[in-house]
N, C-alpha and C positions, 0 to 999 in steps of 0.2 A: 666199557661201551664200544670202543673202537675195535673193529673186527678186521684188521689188516688194511684199513683205508689210508690214503695218503695224509689226509687230515681229519681232525675231530670235527671242524667247522669249515665250510667254505661259503664264502659270501659273494653273491654276484651284485655288483654295484657298490660304489665307494661315497655315496652321499652320506647325509647325516645318519640315517637309519643303519646302513651298512657299516659305517665306521664305528658306532657305538656297539653293534652286535659283535664285531669282531674284537673290539678292545675288551668288552666284558668277558668274552670267552677266553681271551689271552690272559687276563687277570685271574681267571679260574684254572690256569696252567694247561689250557688246551692248545693244540696245534692248529693254527688258523691261517687261512689264505683269503685274499681279497681279489676278485677278478674284475678288472676295469680297463677301459681303453685309456691310452696315455692322455689323449686330449680331453678326457672327461674325469680326470681326478677331481673328487669332491663332488662328483654327480652333477645333475641338473641345479641343485642348489647353489653350488659355487660357480658353475660356468654360464649358466643363462638365466637362472632363476632368482632366488632370494638375495644373495650377495650382490650381483650386478645391480638389481633394481633398487636395493637399499642404499647402495654406494651412490648411484645416480641421484636418488632422492636427496642424500645429505649434501651432494655438490650443488644441486639445484637450490636448495634451501639457502645455502651460504651465498652462492654467486648472485642470485636474485635479490638478495637483501630483504627477502619477503617478510621475514619475522620483525625487522627493524623499521618497516615502513610507517608503522603508527607512530614511531618516535621521530623519525627523520623525514617524513613525507612520502607521498605515493610514488614520487619519481626516484626514490633512492635505490641505487643498485651498487653492489660491489663491482661488478663488471658489466659495462653497458651492452656489448655485444658478445653473447655467450655462444660458442660454437660447440659442436658435438665433440671436438677434441679436448675441450675443457672438461668434459664429463668422463670421457673414455680414459684419459690418462690416469685419473685418479682410480678408476675401475681397474685397470690392468695392474696397478701397484698393488691394490687390495687382493685381487684374485692370485697374483703371483706369490704374495706373502703366505696366503692361506694354503696353497698347494704345498709350500714348504712345511707349514705346521702339520698338515695331514701326513705327508711322507715321514716326517720326523716321529710323529705318534705311532705310526705303523711300525717303523723300524725300531723304535724304543721298546715296543711290545712284542718284538720277534714275530710279526705278522707278515707273511710272504705276500707281496703285491705282484700279481700275475697280469702283465699287459696283454690285453686281448679282449675278444667277445666270447662269452661262454654261452653254451646251450646244453640241454640235457640229452644224454644218450641213453640213460636208464635212471631210476630214482635215486641212485647214489653216485652217478657218474656224469662229469661235465667235460665235453669237448671245448677246448679253448683255442680259437682261431687267432694265432699270434699276429703281431704287427711288425712291419719292416723286416729286420733280420731275426727277429724272435719267431721261432718255428711254432707250429702247432703243438698242442699238448693235451693229454687226457688227465684229469684230475678225479679222484674219488674222495668222497667224504661221508662221515657217519650222519652229520647234520648238515643241512644246507638252508641258507637264508637267502630269499629273493628280495632284493633291494634295488629294482632296476628304474624306479621313478616313473615318470610320465613325459609325454611330448604333447604339444599343443594339438587339440582336435581340429581338423580342417574339414569344413563342409564340402561335399563334393561338387556343389554347384558354384563354387567360389574359385576363381583361378589366382592362385598366389604367384606373384612374380618376383618377390623379393627385393622389390624397388618402391613400388606404389602400394601394392597389397601385401601386408605382412602379417605374420602370426606373432604371438607375444614373445618368441624367442628372437625373431628376426628383428624386432624393433631396435635392438641393440646395435644393429649394423647400418643404421640411418647415417648418411654422410652429412646431413645438416638438419637443423631444427626447423621442422615444417611450420609454415604460417597457418595451416589449418590441418586438423586431424579428426577422423571419425573413428571411434572406438566401439566395436561391436561386442557387447558383453559386459554386464556391470557386476561381475564377480569380484573377488578380492583383487586379482591381478589387473582386470580391466580398469577398476576405479583407482588403483594405485597409479598406474601409468597415466591415466587421464588427468589426475590431479598433478602429476609431475609436469606433464606438458602444458597444462593450463597455467602453472606457476611460471613456466618459461615465456609465457605470452602467446602460446599457440591457441588459436580458436578451436576449442574441442567440442564435438558433439558426441554424446554418449547415448548409443542405442541399446535398449534392453527389452525383450519380450515380456518379461515380467512387469508387474506394476510398481516395483520398488527395487532400490539397490540394497545389497547387504541385508536381506530381510531376516537374517538370524541375530542381527544386532538389536539393541534397544532403539525403538523408534525415534525417541527423542534425540538421541545421539545422531542417528542417521539424518534427521531434519537439520540438525546443526550442521552436518557436513555438507549437506545439499545447499544449504544457505551460503556456506563459505565458498563452495565451488561456483555457484553462480555468480558470487562477487567477483571471482576471478574470470568471469566471461564464459563459463561452461553452459552449454545447452543440453537438455535431456529430452529423449524420445522414448517414453515408457509404453509398453503394450505394442510394440512395433517388432516386426521380424524383416530381415533383409532378404529381398527377392533375388537381387543381383548387384554385382559390382563391375562397372566398366572402367578400365584403366587406359590411359594414354600417356604420351610423353610429357604432358603438361599437368595431369592431374587425374582425379577419379570422380565418378558419379555413383553414388549409392542409392539404389532404388529400394524403397521399402515396399512391403506387401500392401500397405494402404495407398500406394501410388506416390507418396512424397519422394522427392529427389534431393539428395544433399551432395553439393559439390565440396571436395576437400583435396588437399595436396596428397595426403597419405590416408590409407584405411588400415587399422590394426584390429585384427580378429582376435578376440580372447574368449571364445565360446566353449570353455571347458578344456579338460585334459584327457589324454588317452594313455592307458597303461602301456609301458614299454615291455610287452611280453609276446609280441608276435613272432619274434625270432628266437625264442627260448626253447622251442621244441616241448612245450608243456605236455603234449600228449605221451611223449616218451617217458615222462615222470608220472603219468597218471592224473594230471592236473588239467583244469579247464578254466579259462578266463571268461568274464562276462563280456557283453557286447562292447564295454568301454575298455577292455583289455585288463580289468582288475581282478585280483584274486580275493577270494572269500577266506577269511580266517576266523577262529574261535577267540575267546577271551584271553588265551595265551599267545595269540598270533601264530597259530598252528594251521596250516592248510588242511585239505582233506586227506592229504598223505602225511602221516604222523610225524615223519622226521624232517618235513620240509616246512619252513616258516616263511612268512612274508610280512614286511614292515614298510612303512613310509607311504608315499603317494600312490604306490602301486596297489594299495588296499582301499584307497578312497578317503573320504572325510576323517579328520579335518585336513589332512594333506598340508601340514605345516612342518617346517624344519624342526622346531622345538618338539612337537609330538613325535615326529619320526625318530628323533634321538632316544626318546624314552622307550618307544616302542622296540628299537633295537636292542637296548639294554635288557628290557624284560624278556624278549624272545630268547636271547641267549641264556639268561638265567633260568628260565623254565626249561629250556632244551636240556640243560646239564644239571637240573635239580637243585639249583640255588634259590634259597627263599628271596622273594622280591615282591615289593608292594607297589601298587599304582594308584595315585590319588586322581583318577579319571575325571571326577566331577569338579575337581579344581584346576583343571588345565586352562591356562590363560590363552585367550585368542588376541594376536596383535595384528593390527592392519595398518600398513605404513603409507596411509594417504597423507595429503598435506592439508590439514593437520592430521595427526595420528589418532587411531581409535584403539582402545584396548579394553577388554572386560574379562571378568572371572566370575563364575556362579551363574545365577539365573536371572532372567529378566522379569519385569514387571507383568508382562503378558503371560509368561509361563507360570508365575505364581498365582496370577488370577485364575488361570484355567485349572490349577491344583488346588484352589480354594485355601491358599495359605495366607494368614493375615500378615500384612506387612505395612511398613512406613518407610518413606523416601526422605533422604536428607541430600541436599545439593550444595556444592560450593562452586561458585564461578571464579575463574582466574583473575577477572577484573577487580574482584574484592580482595585479592592477595597482593601484598607489596611485591612479591616475587613476580607476580604476573605483570604488573607494571613495569618492573625492571627489565624483564625480557621481551616486553612488547607484545604480550598475548592476552587480549581482552575477550577473546571468544572461548577459550578453553573452560571446561567444566568437569567436575567429578561428582558422581552420583553414588550414594550408599543406599542399598536396600536391606532393611533390617526387620526381623521377625518381631511383631509387636509384643508377644507374650515372652519368648525366651531371650530377646534382644540380640540374638545371633545375627551376624552379618551374613546375608544370603546372596548377595551380588554386589560387584564393584564395577562400575562403568565410567571410563574416562575419555575425554576428548580434548585434544589440544597437545601442547609442547610436552614431550617426555611421557606421554600416556603409556607407552609400552614399557616404560621403566617403573612409573608410579603404581601400576596395577599390582605389582609384586608385594607391596606392603599390604594391601587388602588380603591378597591370596595367602600370605603367611599367617595373618591373624585368623582367617577363616580355617586354615589347615590345623591350627592349634585349638579350635573350638572357641576362640575369643568372641567377646561380645562388644557392642558399640561402646560400652562403658570404658573399655580399655582406651579407646581413642579419646573419649571425653577426658579421662584422668591423665593420660600421658602428656609429656612435653615435647614438642617437635621443634626443631631448629628453625629460627626466623632470621631473615626472610627466605622462605623455600616454598616450592610448589607442593611439597609433602603436606604442608599446613592445610591443604585443601581437605585432607582427612579429618582434621580437628574441626574445621568448620561445618563440614558435612555432618559430622557425628553430633556436634551441638544442635544443629539444626533437626536432627531426628530425635534427639533427647528432648528438646523443647516441645516438639509435636506430641511425643508420647506423654510428657509430663502434663500437657494441657488436657489430653483425654483422661488421664488418671484423675486430675483435679475435679474435672466435671462429673466423673464417675462417683467420686467420694461425696460430692455435694449433692448427688442424687439427681442431677440434670440428665444424665443418659438414662438412668433407670426409669425416670418419669416418662421418657419418651417411648 
């Protein structure tokens, strides 16, 4: 396949998608390089996105004592005065260790890490602008994977100063925990940071032009999250757009299109993301990005130029680290003719709000629209011994089951360890299991996993009641 190129595969970007594409190709015996700026090893995921926000969240949950307040009282805190340094010290440790892991993985697989910024010269050639003492370099490759990620979208009418008016990357540079915060945009990133600061005691106002947050999630789960966030003092402004933001040395005034004005110490904009493709020289490769800087790909993650692939956030939804990793693996496999499967319909979604949300499969609304008969079983953490032990009385797990085949069609979890628990349901669904497996199996006690058993029994009892009435002729008579 290689026609005198320097590499079989060149990957632009070292985030989750780029890493896995490079490693997959290396495992297939290919010559591989990854092009990345030194200060961005691990990509946005590691430097400003997934890892920083989740590390901050974990520190906040621990230091505020939030989870234990039900047991030890509303005033309980591990640390009474939490400073930004308490959060960033842990963050720096985690990021540093992860960079070491990534470098080790690349080195172990004989993948060359080229420090610099890459752009297309032609469809098979990349010019790399080196850093510091590293000179510029030209790299040729048979296959190229674009995994450049995204940056926060910045509305042109908003003046970002990096101090009072911030985007979702800059929020990590705060020097102190603000007393009040306006978060514009109620997507995953906006809601996650809003919940983190609300847990710290910041008065948070979430502004969203749509009528709901996280509208792709189960409505009952979303309502539970909103109830909990309101309990933390958060305010919501739905159906509102921001007209302007005025900043001074003392604070900000956010003026909404409806005329409302919101005073806050800091404003964080989380109004979508923009693909990092502007400096790639896409036209030299015969590629064109959409207005959000994203690249269009087919089912194999191939762009309109057959030997150029794109993975991760730069191709759009779902734009999650977990899905990006699998996209990278699949793209490299397809590029080199290696058989690979994708369980696209069973990809879990994890949202690290406080509390967490995670789901896999379909929602009640989707199944209703598709005219699929289903029954729902619910387990609430407050009914579980483990829920009482960990101090989580608000969590819940929902199972959606096909009434005829008894297959599990969806698992939706809200509360402690939701992003871990969802994988049990995902595994059963992937193996074609039914709700009867959960009814018959024995789960450790006391655990949160027991929620599956309780929810399964709830479904089974409902289905049994319908079957009994049908046999007795009650349903037929109706």
